[in-house]
C-alpha positions in Angstrom: 101.3 61.3 1.6 98.4 60.8 4.1 101.6 58.9 6.1 103.2 62.1 6.3 100.0 64.3 7.3 99.4 61.7 9.9 102.9 62.2 11.1 102.6 65.8 11.0 99.5 65.7 13.4 101.1 63.6 16.0 103.8 65.5 16.2 101.4 68.7 16.9 98.9 66.8 19.1 102.1 65.2 21.3 103.7 68.3 21.1 101.1 69.8 23.4 100.8 66.9 25.6 99.3 68.8 28.6 96.4 70.3 26.3 96.1 67.3 24.3 95.2 65.4 27.5 93.3 68.0 28.8 91.0 67.9 26.1 90.8 64.4 25.6 90.2 64.1 28.8 87.2 66.7 28.2 85.6 64.8 25.5 85.9 61.1 27.8 83.8 62.6 30.3 81.0 64.4 28.4 81.3 60.8 26.6 81.3 59.0 29.6 78.0 61.3 30.8 76.1 61.1 28.1 76.5 57.1 27.6 75.3 57.0 31.0 72.9 59.2 31.3 71.0 57.4 28.3 71.6 54.1 29.7 70.0 55.3 32.8 66.7 56.7 31.0 66.8 54.2 28.2 67.6 51.3 30.8 64.1 52.4 33.0 62.1 52.5 30.0 63.2 48.9 29.1 63.0 47.8 32.8 59.4 49.4 32.9 58.0 47.5 29.9 59.9 44.2 30.7 58.2 44.5 34.0 54.6 45.5 32.6 55.0 42.7 30.4 56.1 40.0 32.6 53.4 40.6 35.3 50.8 42.5 33.9 47.9 41.8 31.5 48.8 42.2 27.5 45.5 42.3 27.3 42.5 43.4 29.3 39.0 42.3 28.4 37.0 45.2 30.2 33.0 45.2 31.0 32.8 47.8 28.6 30.4 46.7 25.7 31.2 47.6 22.1 28.3 49.4 20.4 26.9 48.6 18.3 27.0 44.8 18.5 28.0 43.0 15.4 25.1 41.1 14.0 27.6 38.4 12.7 30.5 37.6 15.2 32.5 36.3 12.4 32.3 38.4 9.6 35.1 41.8 9.3 33.5 44.7 9.8 31.8 46.5 7.3 33.1 50.3 5.6 29.5 51.4 6.1 28.8 53.0 10.2 25.1 53.2 11.8 24.1 56.0 14.2 21.4 55.5 16.6 19.8 57.6 19.0 18.6 56.2 22.3 16.1 59.0 24.1 15.9 56.9 27.0 17.6 57.8 30.3 18.6 54.9 31.9 20.7 54.4 35.5 24.8 53.6 34.6 25.2 50.2 35.0 28.7 49.0 36.1 31.1 48.1 33.7 31.0 43.8 33.5 31.7 41.2 31.2 28.5 38.6 31.4 28.8 34.9 30.7 32.5 35.1 31.3 32.6 30.8 31.2 31.9 31.6 27.8 34.8 33.9 26.1 37.0 31.8 28.4 36.0 28.9 26.5 36.4 31.0 23.1 40.0 32.1 24.2 41.0 28.6 24.7 39.4 26.9 21.6 42.0 25.9 18.7 41.3 28.8 17.0 43.1 31.0 19.2 45.3 28.6 21.6 48.9 29.7 19.9 47.8 33.8 20.3 46.5 33.3 23.9 48.7 31.7 25.9 46.6 32.3 29.2 42.6 34.0 30.9 42.6 34.8 33.9 39.1 36.4 34.9 39.1 39.5 38.1 36.4 41.3 40.1 38.1 44.6 41.5 36.6 46.5 43.7 37.6 50.0 46.0 37.3 49.1 49.6 38.9 49.9 52.8 40.7 47.8 55.0 41.2 48.4 58.5 43.1 47.0 61.1 43.5 48.2 64.5 44.0 51.9 64.6 45.3 52.1 61.0 42.9 52.0 58.1 43.4 52.1 54.2 41.9 52.2 50.5 43.0 50.2 48.5 42.1 48.1 45.3 40.7 44.3 46.0 41.3 42.0 43.5 39.0 39.1 43.3 40.9 36.2 40.8 41.6 32.6 40.4 44.7 32.2 41.9 45.9 29.6 39.4 45.0 31.4 36.4 46.1 34.6 38.1 49.6 33.2 38.2 50.1 31.9 34.5 49.3 36.0 34.1 51.3 37.6 36.7 53.7 34.7 38.2 51.9 36.1 41.3 53.2 32.6 43.4 56.7 33.1 42.3 56.8 36.5 44.2 55.5 35.5 47.6 57.8 36.6 50.0 55.8 35.2 52.6 53.2 32.6 53.0 52.7 30.5 50.3 49.7 29.5 47.9 48.3 26.3 49.9 47.6 28.8 52.7 45.6 30.7 50.3 43.8 28.2 49.1 42.6 26.5 52.3 42.1 29.3 54.0 38.6 31.1 54.3 38.6 34.9 53.3 42.5 34.7 52.5 44.2 37.4 51.3 47.5 37.8 49.7 48.8 41.6 50.2 50.9 43.5 48.2 54.4 45.0 50.5 53.0 48.2 50.3 49.6 47.9 51.8 51.8 45.0 54.3 54.2 48.1 55.1 51.7 50.9 55.5 49.4 48.8 57.4 51.8 46.8 59.1 50.6 43.6 58.2 52.2 40.2 58.7 51.4 36.4 58.2 48.0 35.2 59.4 46.7 38.6 60.7 43.4 39.4 60.6 42.0 42.8 58.1 38.4 44.3 58.4 37.7 44.7 54.5 34.5 47.4 54.2 33.1 47.6 50.6 31.9 50.9 49.2 28.2 49.1 49.6 27.5 45.7 51.4 28.4 43.8 55.0 32.4 44.1 55.8 34.2 41.0 56.0 37.0 39.8 57.7 39.7 38.5 56.0 43.1 36.8 56.7 46.4 37.5 55.5 47.9 34.2 54.1 50.7 35.8 51.9 52.8 38.9 51.2 54.1 39.6 47.7 56.1 41.9 45.6 56.1 42.5 42.2 58.2 45.8 41.5 55.3 47.3 39.8 53.9 49.8 42.5 50.4 49.7 41.8 50.1 45.9 41.9 51.8 46.2 45.3 49.8 48.5 46.7 46.4 46.0 46.0 45.1 42.5 47.8 44.2 39.7 45.8 41.3 37.6 47.5 39.7 34.3 45.4 37.0 35.0 42.8 34.1 33.9 44.7 35.0 36.6 47.7 35.4 39.3 45.3 32.2 38.7 43.8 30.6 38.3 47.2 32.2 42.0 48.2 31.3 43.6 44.4 28.0 42.0 44.6 28.3 40.3 41.2 26.5 36.8 41.0 27.8 34.0 39.5 28.3 34.3 36.2 30.1 37.8 36.1 32.8 40.0 36.3 34.8 42.6 35.8 37.1 41.8 32.8 39.5 39.7 31.9 43.4 39.5 32.0 45.0 38.0 29.0 48.3 36.4 28.5 49.5 36.6 24.4 52.2 35.1 22.3 53.7 38.5 21.0 52.9 41.4 23.8 54.4 43.7 21.4 52.1 43.2 18.6 48.9 42.4 20.1 47.1 45.5 18.6 45.7 43.5 15.6 44.7 40.7 18.3 42.8 42.9 20.7 41.1 44.6 17.5 39.9 41.2 17.0 38.8 40.1 20.1 36.8 43.3 20.5 34.6 41.9 17.7 34.1 38.5 18.5 33.3 39.5 22.1 31.6 42.6 21.7 33.8 44.0 24.7 36.5 46.6 24.7 39.8 45.3 24.8 42.7 47.5 26.2 46.4 46.7 25.3 48.7 47.3 27.9 50.5 49.8 25.9 47.1 51.8 25.6 46.7 51.3 29.4 50.3 52.7 30.0 50.7 55.5 27.2 50.7 58.4 29.5 53.6 56.5 31.4 55.4 55.7 27.8 55.0 59.1 26.5 55.9 60.4 30.1 59.3 58.2 29.7 60.0 59.1 25.7 59.9 63.0 26.8 62.0 62.3 29.8 64.6 60.5 27.6 64.2 63.5 25.0 65.0 66.1 27.5 67.9 65.0 28.8 70.0 63.1 25.7 69.2 67.2 24.3 70.6 68.8 27.7 73.7 66.4 28.1 74.2 66.7 24.7 75.3 70.2 25.3 78.1 68.4 27.0 79.4 67.0 24.0 78.9 70.5 22.2 81.7 71.9 25.3 84.0 69.1 24.1 83.9 69.8 20.8 84.8 73.7 21.6 88.0 71.9 23.6 88.6 70.3 20.5 88.7 73.8 18.1 90.3 75.9 21.0 93.5 73.3 20.7 93.6 73.6 17.3 93.2 77.3 17.1 96.1 77.5 19.3 98.6 74.6 17.4 97.8 77.1 14.1 98.9 80.3 15.7 102.2 78.7 17.1 102.5 76.6 13.8 102.0 79.5 11.4 105.6 79.3 10.0 105.8 75.6 9.6 102.3 76.0 8.0 104.1 78.8 5.9 107.1 76.0 4.9 104.5 73.0 4.6 102.5 75.1 1.5 105.9 76.4 0.2 107.3 72.4 0.1 104.0 72.1 -1.9 101.5 70.9 0.2 98.0 72.0 -0.8 95.6 73.9 1.0 93.5 70.9 0.8 95.7 68.7 2.8 96.3 71.2 5.2 92.5 70.9 5.9 92.7 67.4 5.8 95.6 67.6 8.2 93.9 69.6 11.1 91.1 67.6 10.6 92.5 64.5 11.1 93.5 66.1 14.4 90.4 67.2 15.7 89.7 63.0 14.7 92.1 61.4 16.6 91.3 63.7 19.6 87.8 62.9 19.7 88.2 59.1 18.9 90.6 58.4 21.7 88.7 60.5 23.8 85.0 58.6 22.8 86.7 55.4 23.5 88.2 56.3 26.9 84.6 57.8 27.8 83.1 54.7 26.3 84.9 52.3 28.8 84.9 54.5 31.7 80.6 54.8 30.7 80.9 50.7 31.3 82.3 50.7 34.9 80.0 53.8 35.3 76.8 51.9 34.5 77.9 48.8 37.0 78.8 51.1 39.6 75.2 52.6 39.2 73.9 48.7 38.3 75.0 47.1 41.6 74.3 50.2 43.9 72.7 48.1 47.1 69.8 50.2 47.4 66.4 50.1 46.9 64.5 52.7 44.5 61.1 53.6 43.5 61.7 54.7 39.8 58.8 55.8 38.6 55.7 53.0 38.5 58.3 50.5 39.9 60.1 49.8 42.9 63.9 47.8 42.1 66.9 47.3 44.0 69.3 49.6 42.2 69.3 51.4 38.9 67.7 50.2 35.9 70.8 50.2 33.5 70.8 49.5 29.6 74.0 48.0 28.2 72.5 48.0 24.6 75.7 48.0 22.7 74.1 50.0 20.1 74.0 53.6 22.1 77.7 53.3 22.6 77.9 52.9 19.0 75.4 56.3 17.9 77.1 58.5 21.0 80.8 57.3 20.1 80.1 58.3 16.7 78.8 61.6 17.6 81.1 62.6 19.7 83.9 61.8 17.0 82.0 64.0 14.3 81.2 67.2 16.8 85.3 66.8 17.5 85.9 66.7 13.6 83.7 69.1 12.6 85.2 71.4 15.4 88.4 71.3 13.6 87.1 72.5 10.2 87.2 76.5 11.8 90.9 76.2 12.6 92.0 74.0 9.2 90.2 76.9 6.9 92.0 79.5 9.2 95.2 77.7 8.3 95.4 76.9 4.7 94.5 81.0 4.1 97.6 81.5 5.5 99.8 83.1 2.6 103.6 81.6 3.2 105.2 85.4 1.9 103.2 87.1 4.4 103.9 84.7 7.2 107.3 84.5 6.6 108.2 88.1 6.5 106.4 88.9 10.0 109.3 88.3 12.4 106.9 88.4 15.3 106.3 84.9 14.0 
């Protein structure tokens, strides 16, 4: 019986080829648009996470002391809480990590060698860079270049210059590509760095780098010693310590443990970029909701072709019922037609989506996508999204066939056959 119903459903669809092909095309286009749009939004998020994980520190030890300090650093915190009231008015001190070398020794100890892959102390300063008649405020970061390379891979991201020139040149600096473009900087150019307080210094461009993260490419790197001098910090203090961990996607427990051990606030990359990650999630949900209406419209197209089929095949349906086909079998037949249209359209749309995704990914244009700058669009090829969207499209098309099939099941054979207009 199922074979018979399938044969009849196929004849109904082939009997109206133009309308059937138009409906399949509509379903295919809606599927392609939905998959491509989802691939773009998810690809941007995946690319952001991948880039941040590869470039930015996974955990940052900030110069913000935890209060109160634990008595025993190696015991777990007790459930009790104690509040202290200090009525002295003190000058607000800048955030800094004291005796950072001791912390580096702790991070490099056998207890953490498997969890912490790299640690890089740094000093940050907001400065004014001046070259000729051009000036620009920017973030200056003093680092130990070998340790910083273990965090961000800065050496491989140099587009001009080399690290030897940076290490062998006094007051050398590595400049982000955005800064270099805005100030029209080239290798060996002299730039005057003016800090908020203290003396200005003349620095030399020893390299230009491009990381793809706009915030990083809008900054400059200098040696840690020069950064301490510009910021007015003693030799044993830094602004923070950047850490690279073995499991960057599950780093919160380690960050909380390091807070207990060091007494400083430890910020994960997820916490530092919570606003951007939340924005990506909201944009993805909004885009998916809007484009999903295209799938609903394609469902109306499926319903339309089946309503027309019921109207034109009313006499055939009546004859089928008079031959013993039950209402449930007729409902199944039209639902099968909706399923076939949705399945063929969704599969065609999936193939078209692969082509459109490849097209967007291969476009030779540089685009600034939110916090990132990339060549071409970041597209996701996750097969799970294909399966989910194709499945939802087929489901919508199948559900769209319920109303026409219910109408066909209610037809009375005697009334239909008596009506001469049919």
